C-alpha positions, -999 to 999 in steps of 0.1 A, spaced: 8 -125 467 -27 -129 481 -33 -131 518 -51 -161 534 -82 -139 540 -86 -128 504 -80 -163 492 -107 -176 515 -132 -149 504 -125 -156 468 -131 -193 474 -165 -186 489 -175 -164 459 -165 -191 434 -186 -217 452 -216 -192 452 -211 -186 415 -214 -224 409 -247 -226 428 -265 -202 405 -287 -217 377 -268 -210 344 -300 -212 324 -317 -184 344 -317 -149 329 -308 -120 352 -307 -83 344 -270 -80 352 -249 -49 348 -266 -38 316 -300 -38 334 -285 -17 363 -270 8 338 -303 12 319 -322 16 352 -297 42 364 -299 61 332 -337 61 333 -336 73 369 -312 101 360 -333 112 331 -364 113 354 -345 134 380 -333 158 353 -369 161 339 -383 168 373 -356 194 380 -364 211 347 -401 210 353 -397 226 387 -376 254 371 -403 261 345 -431 260 371 -414 286 392 -414 310 362 -452 307 359 -470 337 372 -507 328 376 -533 347 394 -568 333 394 -595 359 384 -625 359 407 -658 345 394 -688 368 388 -708 355 418 -682 363 445 -690 390 470 -668 421 473 -656 422 437 -671 441 409 -661 432 374 -668 458 347 -696 448 324 -688 443 288 -700 472 267 -726 462 242 -724 478 208 -750 505 203 -773 502 174 -770 529 147 -798 554 143 -804 570 110 
């Protein structure tokens, strides 16, 4: 048996449902599910990307013009003498 409060609340929801335009298209539950799945997929992709980026070990090599560093010059091949 329903209480008076639940009956009153149900009555208000029924009147709200009648006030909506029946010709209007809304996303509904399917739209929410699709949005939630896309959000979950983005979250998993970002989590995976962060895991892969932590594995990257990158040290930038200094450019030739920077002071205090000396890079070994590339050895040019010596011409043959006969």
